[in-house]
N, CA and C atoms as a LAMMPS dump frame, in Angstrom:
ITEM: TIMESTEP
0
ITEM: NUMBER OF ATOMS
162
ITEM: BOX BOUNDS ff ff ff
-5.0000000000000000e+02 5.0000000000000000e+02
-5.0000000000000000e+02 5.0000000000000000e+02
-5.0000000000000000e+02 5.0000000000000000e+02
ITEM: ATOMS id mol type element x y z
1 1 1 N 0.849 -1.179 0
2 1 2 C 0 0 0
3 1 3 C 0.893 1.24 0
4 2 1 N 0.578 2.175 -0.856
5 2 2 C 1.358 3.399 -0.972
6 2 3 C 0.645 4.523 -0.235
7 3 1 N 1.399 5.286 0.519
8 3 2 C 0.788 6.42 1.197
9 3 3 C 0.958 7.663 0.327
10 4 1 N -0.029 8.53 0.38
11 4 2 C 0.023 9.783 -0.369
12 4 3 C -0.221 10.932 0.592
13 5 1 N 0.249 12.091 0.194
14 5 2 C 0.083 13.257 1.054
15 5 3 C -1.375 13.698 1.067
16 6 1 N -1.711 14.483 2.048
17 6 2 C -3.073 15.011 2.163
18 6 3 C -3.392 15.891 0.961
19 7 1 N -2.421 16.677 0.51
20 7 2 C -2.634 17.546 -0.648
21 7 3 C -2.92 16.718 -1.897
22 8 1 N -2.208 15.618 -2.073
23 8 2 C -2.432 14.735 -3.221
24 8 3 C -3.834 14.118 -3.148
25 9 1 N -4.244 13.727 -1.964
26 9 2 C -5.576 13.15 -1.784
27 9 3 C -6.643 14.171 -2.15
28 10 1 N -6.49 15.414 -1.682
29 10 2 C -7.463 16.462 -2.004
30 10 3 C -7.486 16.736 -3.501
31 11 1 N -6.312 16.728 -4.149
32 11 2 C -6.245 16.952 -5.593
33 11 3 C -7.007 15.863 -6.345
34 12 1 N -6.816 14.616 -5.933
35 12 2 C -7.505 13.496 -6.585
36 12 3 C -9.017 13.603 -6.42
37 13 1 N -9.458 13.958 -5.239
38 13 2 C -10.895 14.107 -4.986
39 13 3 C -11.457 15.233 -5.84
40 14 1 N -10.739 16.354 -5.905
41 14 2 C -11.181 17.49 -6.713
42 14 3 C -11.315 17.08 -8.182
43 15 1 N -10.325 16.333 -8.693
44 15 2 C -10.373 15.879 -10.086
45 15 3 C -11.56 14.956 -10.331
46 16 1 N -11.823 14.071 -9.392
47 16 2 C -12.96 13.149 -9.542
48 16 3 C -14.282 13.897 -9.524
49 17 1 N -14.397 14.887 -8.646
50 17 2 C -15.625 15.687 -8.586
51 17 3 C -15.835 16.438 -9.89
52 18 1 N -14.755 17.018 -10.417
53 18 2 C -14.86 17.748 -11.682
54 18 3 C -15.265 16.802 -12.818
55 19 1 N -14.654 15.631 -12.871
56 19 2 C -14.955 14.657 -13.928
57 19 3 C -16.407 14.186 -13.85
58 20 1 N -16.952 14.142 -12.631
59 20 2 C -18.331 13.697 -12.446
60 20 3 C -19.323 14.835 -12.648
61 21 1 N -18.82 16.039 -12.911
62 21 2 C -19.702 17.18 -13.12
63 21 3 C -20.256 17.771 -11.839
64 22 1 N -19.634 17.451 -10.721
65 22 2 C -20.082 17.979 -9.433
66 22 3 C -19.433 19.347 -9.2
67 23 1 N -20.083 20.19 -8.422
68 23 2 C -19.495 21.51 -8.162
69 23 3 C -18.204 21.396 -7.349
70 24 1 N -17.228 22.206 -7.716
71 24 2 C -15.946 22.24 -7.02
72 24 3 C -15.644 23.694 -6.693
73 25 1 N -15.457 23.982 -5.399
74 25 2 C -15.159 25.352 -4.979
75 25 3 C -13.653 25.615 -5.065
76 26 1 N -13.301 26.822 -5.437
77 26 2 C -11.893 27.224 -5.453
78 26 3 C -11.458 27.525 -4.014
79 27 1 N -10.154 27.693 -3.828
80 27 2 C -9.637 28.043 -2.5
81 27 3 C -10.237 29.357 -2.026
82 28 1 N -10.38 30.302 -2.964
83 28 2 C -10.95 31.611 -2.617
84 28 3 C -12.411 31.474 -2.194
85 29 1 N -13.159 30.63 -2.888
86 29 2 C -14.561 30.409 -2.526
87 29 3 C -14.674 29.752 -1.155
88 30 1 N -13.811 28.777 -0.901
89 30 2 C -13.822 28.106 0.401
90 30 3 C -13.501 29.097 1.517
91 31 1 N -12.489 29.936 1.282
92 31 2 C -12.095 30.934 2.295
93 31 3 C -13.24 31.91 2.564
94 32 1 N -13.886 32.379 1.486
95 32 2 C -15.004 33.314 1.639
96 32 3 C -16.152 32.653 2.399
97 33 1 N -16.438 31.384 2.096
98 33 2 C -17.502 30.668 2.8
99 33 3 C -17.18 30.516 4.284
100 34 1 N -15.913 30.21 4.59
101 34 2 C -15.512 30.064 5.99
102 34 3 C -15.611 31.391 6.735
103 35 1 N -15.195 32.476 6.071
104 35 2 C -15.288 33.799 6.7
105 35 3 C -16.744 34.187 6.937
106 36 1 N -17.606 33.883 5.974
107 36 2 C -19.033 34.183 6.105
108 36 3 C -19.645 33.389 7.271
109 37 1 N -19.266 32.116 7.381
110 37 2 C -19.767 31.291 8.477
111 37 3 C -19.266 31.819 9.823
112 38 1 N -17.988 32.178 9.891
113 38 2 C -17.435 32.713 11.137
114 38 3 C -18.149 33.995 11.545
115 39 1 N -18.435 34.864 10.559
116 39 2 C -19.143 36.11 10.855
117 39 3 C -20.555 35.823 11.36
118 40 1 N -21.198 34.842 10.78
119 40 2 C -22.552 34.487 11.213
120 40 3 C -22.535 33.94 12.634
121 41 1 N -21.532 33.129 12.928
122 41 2 C -21.405 32.574 14.283
123 41 3 C -21.166 33.699 15.288
124 42 1 N -20.273 34.637 14.96
125 42 2 C -20.017 35.767 15.864
126 42 3 C -21.275 36.612 16.042
127 43 1 N -22.006 36.837 14.959
128 43 2 C -23.204 37.678 15.019
129 43 3 C -24.281 37.077 15.919
130 44 1 N -24.374 35.768 15.931
131 44 2 C -25.418 35.115 16.72
132 44 3 C -24.917 34.66 18.079
133 45 1 N -23.633 34.838 18.329
134 45 2 C -23.078 34.501 19.639
135 45 3 C -23.165 33.025 19.972
136 46 1 N -23.001 32.176 18.976
137 46 2 C -23.052 30.74 19.239
138 46 3 C -21.812 30.321 20.012
139 47 1 N -22 29.565 21.047
140 47 2 C -20.889 29.133 21.89
141 47 3 C -20.352 27.788 21.413
142 48 1 N -19.066 27.572 21.658
143 48 2 C -18.454 26.305 21.329
144 48 3 C -18.023 26.186 19.876
145 49 1 N -18.028 27.293 19.147
146 49 2 C -17.623 27.252 17.751
147 49 3 C -16.481 28.24 17.518
148 50 1 N -15.448 28.149 18.312
149 50 2 C -14.276 28.983 18.127
150 50 3 C -14.349 30.344 18.814
151 51 1 N -15.485 30.666 19.382
152 51 2 C -15.606 31.939 20.077
153 51 3 C -15.016 31.859 21.469
154 52 1 N -14.602 32.985 22.008
155 52 2 C -14 32.972 23.347
156 52 3 C -14.967 33.5 24.391
157 53 1 N -16.223 33.67 24.003
158 53 2 C -17.214 34.184 24.968
159 53 3 C -17.579 33.098 25.973
160 54 1 N -17.757 33.508 27.216
161 54 2 C -18.163 32.543 28.236
162 54 3 C -19.415 32.967 28.921
């Protein structure tokens, strides 16, 4: 069994998704989605999701 890096695994998955016609987000899209989610979590004051509020 050959081991592959995490980056190689992600690349292979991305290629398979593209070949299957499934949506694939770019790094910029992923970053924007994560920032949007973080802002939503901060806005609603959800605890246990990276916030330091107690």
